[in-house]
PyMOL Python script that loads the backbone (N, CA, C, O; Angstrom):
from pymol import cmd

cmd.read_pdbstr("""\
ATOM      1  N   MET A   1     -37.273  21.074 -34.576  1.00  0.00           N
ATOM      2  CA  MET A   1     -35.898  21.306 -34.192  1.00  0.00           C
ATOM      3  C   MET A   1     -35.472  20.355 -33.072  1.00  0.00           C
ATOM      4  O   MET A   1     -34.359  19.830 -33.103  1.00  0.00           O
ATOM      5  N   GLN A   2     -36.342  20.127 -32.082  1.00  0.00           N
ATOM      6  CA  GLN A   2     -35.986  19.262 -30.963  1.00  0.00           C
ATOM      7  C   GLN A   2     -35.781  17.825 -31.438  1.00  0.00           C
ATOM      8  O   GLN A   2     -34.888  17.140 -30.940  1.00  0.00           O
ATOM      9  N   CYS A   3     -36.584  17.359 -32.385  1.00  0.00           N
ATOM     10  CA  CYS A   3     -36.424  16.011 -32.938  1.00  0.00           C
ATOM     11  C   CYS A   3     -35.055  15.887 -33.611  1.00  0.00           C
ATOM     12  O   CYS A   3     -34.385  14.863 -33.476  1.00  0.00           O
ATOM     13  N   PHE A   4     -34.644  16.923 -34.331  1.00  0.00           N
ATOM     14  CA  PHE A   4     -33.339  16.922 -34.990  1.00  0.00           C
ATOM     15  C   PHE A   4     -32.212  16.825 -33.962  1.00  0.00           C
ATOM     16  O   PHE A   4     -31.254  16.077 -34.159  1.00  0.00           O
ATOM     17  N   LEU A   5     -32.325  17.576 -32.870  1.00  0.00           N
ATOM     18  CA  LEU A   5     -31.289  17.551 -31.838  1.00  0.00           C
ATOM     19  C   LEU A   5     -31.205  16.192 -31.167  1.00  0.00           C
ATOM     20  O   LEU A   5     -30.110  15.717 -30.865  1.00  0.00           O
ATOM     21  N   LYS A   6     -32.359  15.556 -30.927  1.00  0.00           N
ATOM     22  CA  LYS A   6     -32.359  14.229 -30.318  1.00  0.00           C
ATOM     23  C   LYS A   6     -31.689  13.227 -31.251  1.00  0.00           C
ATOM     24  O   LYS A   6     -30.921  12.382 -30.793  1.00  0.00           O
ATOM     25  N   GLN A   7     -31.964  13.305 -32.543  1.00  0.00           N
ATOM     26  CA  GLN A   7     -31.323  12.417 -33.511  1.00  0.00           C
ATOM     27  C   GLN A   7     -29.820  12.674 -33.561  1.00  0.00           C
ATOM     28  O   GLN A   7     -29.030  11.736 -33.665  1.00  0.00           O
ATOM     29  N   GLN A   8     -29.428  13.935 -33.489  1.00  0.00           N
ATOM     30  CA  GLN A   8     -28.005  14.284 -33.509  1.00  0.00           C
ATOM     31  C   GLN A   8     -27.293  13.683 -32.290  1.00  0.00           C
ATOM     32  O   GLN A   8     -26.176  13.180 -32.419  1.00  0.00           O
ATOM     33  N   ARG A   9     -27.913  13.726 -31.129  1.00  0.00           N
ATOM     34  CA  ARG A   9     -27.319  13.144 -29.923  1.00  0.00           C
ATOM     35  C   ARG A   9     -27.208  11.631 -30.049  1.00  0.00           C
ATOM     36  O   ARG A   9     -26.226  11.039 -29.600  1.00  0.00           O
ATOM     37  N   LYS A  10     -28.208  11.003 -30.658  1.00  0.00           N
ATOM     38  CA  LYS A  10     -28.150   9.560 -30.850  1.00  0.00           C
ATOM     39  C   LYS A  10     -26.932   9.195 -31.687  1.00  0.00           C
ATOM     40  O   LYS A  10     -26.260   8.202 -31.408  1.00  0.00           O
ATOM     41  N   PHE A  11     -26.646   9.984 -32.702  1.00  0.00           N
ATOM     42  CA  PHE A  11     -25.498   9.704 -33.550  1.00  0.00           C
ATOM     43  C   PHE A  11     -24.178  10.040 -32.861  1.00  0.00           C
ATOM     44  O   PHE A  11     -23.125   9.581 -33.306  1.00  0.00           O
ATOM     45  N   GLN A  12     -24.208  10.821 -31.797  1.00  0.00           N
ATOM     46  CA  GLN A  12     -23.002  11.051 -31.004  1.00  0.00           C
ATOM     47  C   GLN A  12     -22.704   9.851 -30.122  1.00  0.00           C
ATOM     48  O   GLN A  12     -21.538   9.561 -29.857  1.00  0.00           O
ATOM     49  N   LEU A  13     -23.729   9.148 -29.664  1.00  0.00           N
ATOM     50  CA  LEU A  13     -23.537   7.978 -28.806  1.00  0.00           C
ATOM     51  C   LEU A  13     -23.150   6.736 -29.608  1.00  0.00           C
ATOM     52  O   LEU A  13     -22.389   5.901 -29.119  1.00  0.00           O
ATOM     53  N   LEU A  14     -23.656   6.604 -30.812  1.00  0.00           N
ATOM     54  CA  LEU A  14     -23.388   5.417 -31.616  1.00  0.00           C
ATOM     55  C   LEU A  14     -21.903   5.176 -31.858  1.00  0.00           C
ATOM     56  O   LEU A  14     -21.457   4.041 -31.686  1.00  0.00           O
ATOM     57  N   PRO A  15     -21.110   6.173 -32.246  1.00  0.00           N
ATOM     58  CA  PRO A  15     -19.676   5.918 -32.438  1.00  0.00           C
ATOM     59  C   PRO A  15     -18.958   5.528 -31.149  1.00  0.00           C
ATOM     60  O   PRO A  15     -17.916   4.873 -31.191  1.00  0.00           O
ATOM     61  N   ALA A  16     -19.504   5.924 -30.018  1.00  0.00           N
ATOM     62  CA  ALA A  16     -18.870   5.593 -28.736  1.00  0.00           C
ATOM     63  C   ALA A  16     -19.176   4.162 -28.294  1.00  0.00           C
ATOM     64  O   ALA A  16     -18.594   3.677 -27.324  1.00  0.00           O
ATOM     65  N   THR A  17     -20.080   3.490 -28.996  1.00  0.00           N
ATOM     66  CA  THR A  17     -20.467   2.140 -28.585  1.00  0.00           C
ATOM     67  C   THR A  17     -20.189   1.138 -29.701  1.00  0.00           C
ATOM     68  O   THR A  17     -19.126   0.519 -29.732  1.00  0.00           O
ATOM     69  N   LEU A  18     -21.118   0.982 -30.591  1.00  0.00           N
ATOM     70  CA  LEU A  18     -21.013  -0.033 -31.637  1.00  0.00           C
ATOM     71  C   LEU A  18     -19.811   0.194 -32.547  1.00  0.00           C
ATOM     72  O   LEU A  18     -19.093  -0.757 -32.857  1.00  0.00           O
ATOM     73  N   ARG A  19     -19.579   1.408 -32.973  1.00  0.00           N
ATOM     74  CA  ARG A  19     -18.476   1.668 -33.912  1.00  0.00           C
ATOM     75  C   ARG A  19     -17.114   1.359 -33.283  1.00  0.00           C
ATOM     76  O   ARG A  19     -16.245   0.779 -33.934  1.00  0.00           O
ATOM     77  N   ASN A  20     -16.930   1.746 -32.018  1.00  0.00           N
ATOM     78  CA  ASN A  20     -15.658   1.437 -31.348  1.00  0.00           C
ATOM     79  C   ASN A  20     -15.464  -0.060 -31.193  1.00  0.00           C
ATOM     80  O   ASN A  20     -14.353  -0.560 -31.369  1.00  0.00           O
ATOM     81  N   ALA A  21     -16.529  -0.784 -30.866  1.00  0.00           N
ATOM     82  CA  ALA A  21     -16.418  -2.240 -30.748  1.00  0.00           C
ATOM     83  C   ALA A  21     -16.055  -2.852 -32.097  1.00  0.00           C
ATOM     84  O   ALA A  21     -15.242  -3.775 -32.157  1.00  0.00           O
ATOM     85  N   GLN A  22     -16.640  -2.358 -33.166  1.00  0.00           N
ATOM     86  CA  GLN A  22     -16.323  -2.865 -34.499  1.00  0.00           C
ATOM     87  C   GLN A  22     -14.872  -2.581 -34.861  1.00  0.00           C
ATOM     88  O   GLN A  22     -14.180  -3.447 -35.396  1.00  0.00           O
ATOM     89  N   LEU A  23     -14.414  -1.372 -34.569  1.00  0.00           N
ATOM     90  CA  LEU A  23     -13.025  -1.015 -34.871  1.00  0.00           C
ATOM     91  C   LEU A  23     -12.041  -1.862 -34.067  1.00  0.00           C
ATOM     92  O   LEU A  23     -10.947  -2.166 -34.543  1.00  0.00           O
ATOM     93  N   ALA A  24     -12.426  -2.238 -32.858  1.00  0.00           N
ATOM     94  CA  ALA A  24     -11.569  -3.066 -32.016  1.00  0.00           C
ATOM     95  C   ALA A  24     -11.662  -4.548 -32.389  1.00  0.00           C
ATOM     96  O   ALA A  24     -10.958  -5.380 -31.816  1.00  0.00           O
ATOM     97  N   GLY A  25     -12.528  -4.874 -33.346  1.00  0.00           N
ATOM     98  CA  GLY A  25     -12.670  -6.252 -33.777  1.00  0.00           C
ATOM     99  C   GLY A  25     -13.537  -7.108 -32.873  1.00  0.00           C
ATOM    100  O   GLY A  25     -13.505  -8.336 -32.963  1.00  0.00           O
ATOM    101  N   ILE A  26     -14.321  -6.466 -31.991  1.00  0.00           N
ATOM    102  CA  ILE A  26     -15.181  -7.214 -31.078  1.00  0.00           C
ATOM    103  C   ILE A  26     -16.650  -6.835 -31.246  1.00  0.00           C
ATOM    104  O   ILE A  26     -17.450  -7.038 -30.333  1.00  0.00           O
ATOM    105  N   GLY A  27     -17.005  -6.295 -32.389  1.00  0.00           N
ATOM    106  CA  GLY A  27     -18.376  -5.868 -32.650  1.00  0.00           C
ATOM    107  C   GLY A  27     -19.383  -6.999 -32.634  1.00  0.00           C
ATOM    108  O   GLY A  27     -20.565  -6.766 -32.381  1.00  0.00           O
ATOM    109  N   GLU A  28     -18.940  -8.225 -32.899  1.00  0.00           N
ATOM    110  CA  GLU A  28     -19.866  -9.355 -32.850  1.00  0.00           C
ATOM    111  C   GLU A  28     -20.093  -9.845 -31.421  1.00  0.00           C
ATOM    112  O   GLU A  28     -20.977 -10.667 -31.177  1.00  0.00           O
ATOM    113  N   VAL A  29     -19.294  -9.339 -30.473  1.00  0.00           N
ATOM    114  CA  VAL A  29     -19.398  -9.755 -29.077  1.00  0.00           C
ATOM    115  C   VAL A  29     -20.062  -8.683 -28.215  1.00  0.00           C
ATOM    116  O   VAL A  29     -20.825  -9.006 -27.304  1.00  0.00           O
ATOM    117  N   THR A  30     -19.780  -7.423 -28.495  1.00  0.00           N
ATOM    118  CA  THR A  30     -20.267  -6.321 -27.661  1.00  0.00           C
ATOM    119  C   THR A  30     -20.459  -5.072 -28.519  1.00  0.00           C
ATOM    120  O   THR A  30     -20.178  -5.098 -29.717  1.00  0.00           O
ATOM    121  N   GLY A  31     -20.924  -4.003 -27.933  1.00  0.00           N
ATOM    122  CA  GLY A  31     -21.103  -2.739 -28.644  1.00  0.00           C
ATOM    123  C   GLY A  31     -22.551  -2.374 -28.877  1.00  0.00           C
ATOM    124  O   GLY A  31     -22.863  -1.218 -29.165  1.00  0.00           O
ATOM    125  N   SER A  32     -23.445  -3.352 -28.755  1.00  0.00           N
ATOM    126  CA  SER A  32     -24.881  -3.108 -28.869  1.00  0.00           C
ATOM    127  C   SER A  32     -25.601  -4.186 -28.061  1.00  0.00           C
ATOM    128  O   SER A  32     -25.010  -5.197 -27.682  1.00  0.00           O
ATOM    129  N   ILE A  33     -26.874  -3.951 -27.808  1.00  0.00           N
ATOM    130  CA  ILE A  33     -27.662  -4.917 -27.056  1.00  0.00           C
ATOM    131  C   ILE A  33     -28.390  -5.803 -28.060  1.00  0.00           C
ATOM    132  O   ILE A  33     -29.251  -5.340 -28.809  1.00  0.00           O
ATOM    133  N   ALA A  34     -28.032  -7.083 -28.063  1.00  0.00           N
ATOM    134  CA  ALA A  34     -28.639  -8.045 -28.982  1.00  0.00           C
ATOM    135  C   ALA A  34     -28.467  -9.444 -28.403  1.00  0.00           C
ATOM    136  O   ALA A  34     -27.535  -9.685 -27.636  1.00  0.00           O
ATOM    137  N   PRO A  35     -29.358 -10.373 -28.763  1.00  0.00           N
ATOM    138  CA  PRO A  35     -29.224 -11.752 -28.275  1.00  0.00           C
ATOM    139  C   PRO A  35     -27.853 -12.336 -28.633  1.00  0.00           C
ATOM    140  O   PRO A  35     -27.382 -12.202 -29.762  1.00  0.00           O
ATOM    141  N   GLY A  36     -27.229 -12.982 -27.655  1.00  0.00           N
ATOM    142  CA  GLY A  36     -25.944 -13.616 -27.874  1.00  0.00           C
ATOM    143  C   GLY A  36     -24.738 -12.730 -27.634  1.00  0.00           C
ATOM    144  O   GLY A  36     -23.609 -13.221 -27.610  1.00  0.00           O
ATOM    145  N   LYS A  37     -24.954 -11.422 -27.454  1.00  0.00           N
ATOM    146  CA  LYS A  37     -23.841 -10.515 -27.191  1.00  0.00           C
ATOM    147  C   LYS A  37     -23.621 -10.379 -25.690  1.00  0.00           C
ATOM    148  O   LYS A  37     -24.525 -10.630 -24.894  1.00  0.00           O
ATOM    149  N   SER A  38     -22.408  -9.977 -25.312  1.00  0.00           N
ATOM    150  CA  SER A  38     -22.074  -9.756 -23.915  1.00  0.00           C
ATOM    151  C   SER A  38     -22.929  -8.618 -23.362  1.00  0.00           C
ATOM    152  O   SER A  38     -23.122  -7.599 -24.025  1.00  0.00           O
ATOM    153  N   ALA A  39     -23.435  -8.797 -22.157  1.00  0.00           N
ATOM    154  CA  ALA A  39     -24.287  -7.775 -21.544  1.00  0.00           C
ATOM    155  C   ALA A  39     -23.403  -6.698 -20.905  1.00  0.00           C
ATOM    156  O   ALA A  39     -23.154  -6.721 -19.700  1.00  0.00           O
ATOM    157  N   ASP A  40     -22.938  -5.763 -21.725  1.00  0.00           N
ATOM    158  CA  ASP A  40     -22.124  -4.632 -21.271  1.00  0.00           C
ATOM    159  C   ASP A  40     -22.921  -3.360 -21.514  1.00  0.00           C
ATOM    160  O   ASP A  40     -23.167  -2.989 -22.661  1.00  0.00           O
ATOM    161  N   PHE A  41     -23.326  -2.686 -20.437  1.00  0.00           N
ATOM    162  CA  PHE A  41     -24.087  -1.454 -20.603  1.00  0.00           C
ATOM    163  C   PHE A  41     -24.036  -0.628 -19.337  1.00  0.00           C
ATOM    164  O   PHE A  41     -23.589  -1.095 -18.290  1.00  0.00           O
ATOM    165  N   ILE A  42     -24.496   0.599 -19.444  1.00  0.00           N
ATOM    166  CA  ILE A  42     -24.572   1.497 -18.295  1.00  0.00           C
ATOM    167  C   ILE A  42     -26.019   1.912 -18.075  1.00  0.00           C
ATOM    168  O   ILE A  42     -26.839   1.861 -18.992  1.00  0.00           O
ATOM    169  N   VAL A  43     -26.320   2.324 -16.850  1.00  0.00           N
ATOM    170  CA  VAL A  43     -27.643   2.823 -16.503  1.00  0.00           C
ATOM    171  C   VAL A  43     -27.461   4.232 -15.951  1.00  0.00           C
ATOM    172  O   VAL A  43     -26.626   4.463 -15.077  1.00  0.00           O
ATOM    173  N   THR A  44     -28.243   5.162 -16.465  1.00  0.00           N
ATOM    174  CA  THR A  44     -28.214   6.542 -15.982  1.00  0.00           C
ATOM    175  C   THR A  44     -29.594   6.917 -15.461  1.00  0.00           C
ATOM    176  O   THR A  44     -30.601   6.335 -15.865  1.00  0.00           O
ATOM    177  N   ARG A  45     -29.631   7.883 -14.572  1.00  0.00           N
ATOM    178  CA  ARG A  45     -30.906   8.347 -14.029  1.00  0.00           C
ATOM    179  C   ARG A  45     -31.697   9.125 -15.082  1.00  0.00           C
ATOM    180  O   ARG A  45     -32.916   8.986 -15.172  1.00  0.00           O
ATOM    181  N   GLU A  46     -31.016   9.930 -15.861  1.00  0.00           N
ATOM    182  CA  GLU A  46     -31.651  10.747 -16.892  1.00  0.00           C
ATOM    183  C   GLU A  46     -31.362  10.157 -18.266  1.00  0.00           C
ATOM    184  O   GLU A  46     -30.514   9.274 -18.397  1.00  0.00           O
ATOM    185  N   ASN A  47     -32.047  10.629 -19.268  1.00  0.00           N
ATOM    186  CA  ASN A  47     -31.886  10.163 -20.642  1.00  0.00           C
ATOM    187  C   ASN A  47     -30.693  10.853 -21.296  1.00  0.00           C
ATOM    188  O   ASN A  47     -30.734  12.069 -21.484  1.00  0.00           O
ATOM    189  N   PRO A  48     -29.633  10.126 -21.651  1.00  0.00           N
ATOM    190  CA  PRO A  48     -28.466  10.760 -22.271  1.00  0.00           C
ATOM    191  C   PRO A  48     -28.755  11.328 -23.663  1.00  0.00           C
ATOM    192  O   PRO A  48     -27.978  12.140 -24.166  1.00  0.00           O
ATOM    193  N   LEU A  49     -29.852  10.917 -24.290  1.00  0.00           N
ATOM    194  CA  LEU A  49     -30.226  11.521 -25.571  1.00  0.00           C
ATOM    195  C   LEU A  49     -30.734  12.944 -25.384  1.00  0.00           C
ATOM    196  O   LEU A  49     -30.725  13.743 -26.321  1.00  0.00           O
ATOM    197  N   GLU A  50     -31.174  13.253 -24.175  1.00  0.00           N
ATOM    198  CA  GLU A  50     -31.635  14.607 -23.883  1.00  0.00           C
ATOM    199  C   GLU A  50     -30.522  15.469 -23.297  1.00  0.00           C
ATOM    200  O   GLU A  50     -30.513  16.686 -23.480  1.00  0.00           O
ATOM    201  N   ASP A  51     -29.578  14.832 -22.588  1.00  0.00           N
ATOM    202  CA  ASP A  51     -28.480  15.569 -21.963  1.00  0.00           C
ATOM    203  C   ASP A  51     -27.259  14.657 -21.864  1.00  0.00           C
ATOM    204  O   ASP A  51     -27.220  13.767 -21.015  1.00  0.00           O
ATOM    205  N   LEU A  52     -26.268  14.871 -22.721  1.00  0.00           N
ATOM    206  CA  LEU A  52     -25.077  14.018 -22.733  1.00  0.00           C
ATOM    207  C   LEU A  52     -24.293  14.073 -21.430  1.00  0.00           C
ATOM    208  O   LEU A  52     -23.562  13.133 -21.117  1.00  0.00           O
ATOM    209  N   TRP A  53     -24.427  15.149 -20.664  1.00  0.00           N
ATOM    210  CA  TRP A  53     -23.713  15.263 -19.389  1.00  0.00           C
ATOM    211  C   TRP A  53     -24.187  14.210 -18.395  1.00  0.00           C
ATOM    212  O   TRP A  53     -23.495  13.923 -17.418  1.00  0.00           O
ATOM    213  N   THR A  54     -25.357  13.635 -18.637  1.00  0.00           N
ATOM    214  CA  THR A  54     -25.863  12.551 -17.797  1.00  0.00           C
ATOM    215  C   THR A  54     -24.866  11.403 -17.734  1.00  0.00           C
ATOM    216  O   THR A  54     -24.822  10.684 -16.735  1.00  0.00           O
ATOM    217  N   LEU A  55     -24.070  11.216 -18.769  1.00  0.00           N
ATOM    218  CA  LEU A  55     -23.103  10.122 -18.818  1.00  0.00           C
ATOM    219  C   LEU A  55     -21.986  10.271 -17.789  1.00  0.00           C
ATOM    220  O   LEU A  55     -21.229   9.329 -17.553  1.00  0.00           O
ATOM    221  N   GLN A  56     -21.883  11.443 -17.179  1.00  0.00           N
ATOM    222  CA  GLN A  56     -20.885  11.644 -16.127  1.00  0.00           C
ATOM    223  C   GLN A  56     -21.381  11.159 -14.766  1.00  0.00           C
ATOM    224  O   GLN A  56     -20.614  11.103 -13.805  1.00  0.00           O
ATOM    225  N   HIS A  57     -22.659  10.811 -14.687  1.00  0.00           N
ATOM    226  CA  HIS A  57     -23.254  10.384 -13.407  1.00  0.00           C
ATOM    227  C   HIS A  57     -23.946   9.043 -13.616  1.00  0.00           C
ATOM    228  O   HIS A  57     -25.161   8.989 -13.808  1.00  0.00           O
ATOM    229  N   LEU A  58     -23.178   7.971 -13.578  1.00  0.00           N
ATOM    230  CA  LEU A  58     -23.710   6.644 -13.838  1.00  0.00           C
ATOM    231  C   LEU A  58     -24.333   6.061 -12.569  1.00  0.00           C
ATOM    232  O   LEU A  58     -23.808   6.207 -11.465  1.00  0.00           O
ATOM    233  N   GLU A  59     -25.455   5.405 -12.765  1.00  0.00           N
ATOM    234  CA  GLU A  59     -26.132   4.720 -11.653  1.00  0.00           C
ATOM    235  C   GLU A  59     -25.629   3.280 -11.526  1.00  0.00           C
ATOM    236  O   GLU A  59     -25.537   2.746 -10.421  1.00  0.00           O
ATOM    237  N   LEU A  60     -25.304   2.655 -12.663  1.00  0.00           N
ATOM    238  CA  LEU A  60     -24.903   1.252 -12.659  1.00  0.00           C
ATOM    239  C   LEU A  60     -24.074   0.965 -13.895  1.00  0.00           C
ATOM    240  O   LEU A  60     -24.360   1.482 -14.975  1.00  0.00           O
ATOM    241  N   VAL A  61     -23.050   0.145 -13.740  1.00  0.00           N
ATOM    242  CA  VAL A  61     -22.239  -0.337 -14.864  1.00  0.00           C
ATOM    243  C   VAL A  61     -22.331  -1.853 -14.856  1.00  0.00           C
ATOM    244  O   VAL A  61     -22.047  -2.491 -13.842  1.00  0.00           O
ATOM    245  N   VAL A  62     -22.727  -2.428 -15.980  1.00  0.00           N
ATOM    246  CA  VAL A  62     -22.831  -3.886 -16.117  1.00  0.00           C
ATOM    247  C   VAL A  62     -21.815  -4.333 -17.153  1.00  0.00           C
ATOM    248  O   VAL A  62     -21.808  -3.835 -18.279  1.00  0.00           O
ATOM    249  N   CYS A  63     -20.959  -5.268 -16.776  1.00  0.00           N
ATOM    250  CA  CYS A  63     -19.925  -5.799 -17.660  1.00  0.00           C
ATOM    251  C   CYS A  63     -20.040  -7.326 -17.653  1.00  0.00           C
ATOM    252  O   CYS A  63     -19.996  -7.953 -16.594  1.00  0.00           O
ATOM    253  N   CYS A  64     -20.186  -7.912 -18.826  1.00  0.00           N
ATOM    254  CA  CYS A  64     -20.363  -9.371 -18.949  1.00  0.00           C
ATOM    255  C   CYS A  64     -21.531  -9.867 -18.113  1.00  0.00           C
ATOM    256  O   CYS A  64     -21.496 -10.977 -17.582  1.00  0.00           O
ATOM    257  N   GLY A  65     -22.565  -9.046 -17.998  1.00  0.00           N
ATOM    258  CA  GLY A  65     -23.769  -9.435 -17.271  1.00  0.00           C
ATOM    259  C   GLY A  65     -23.695  -9.275 -15.769  1.00  0.00           C
ATOM    260  O   GLY A  65     -24.618  -9.675 -15.059  1.00  0.00           O
ATOM    261  N   ARG A  66     -22.601  -8.690 -15.263  1.00  0.00           N
ATOM    262  CA  ARG A  66     -22.458  -8.519 -13.803  1.00  0.00           C
ATOM    263  C   ARG A  66     -22.288  -7.043 -13.447  1.00  0.00           C
ATOM    264  O   ARG A  66     -21.546  -6.307 -14.097  1.00  0.00           O
ATOM    265  N   ALA A  67     -22.988  -6.640 -12.411  1.00  0.00           N
ATOM    266  CA  ALA A  67     -22.917  -5.250 -11.969  1.00  0.00           C
ATOM    267  C   ALA A  67     -21.745  -5.036 -11.027  1.00  0.00           C
ATOM    268  O   ALA A  67     -21.528  -3.921 -10.553  1.00  0.00           O
TER     269      ALA A  67
END
""", "prot")
cmd.dss("prot")
cmd.show_as("cartoon", "prot")
cmd.util.cbc("prot")
cmd.orient("prot")
């Protein structure tokens, strides 16, 4: 059951990242971490796959490779 819940949370985060970038027409530039893409990401103290509320307490925001 816990494995299922972790997978379900992963699929809640995916539309908020890669899918939104694709819909905005910038999926080839950002939305996921891959070589050649803009370094846009957040850092949290806890694992958001275990607790989505962790996303309300960001430790670091990186946009275009700069914090």
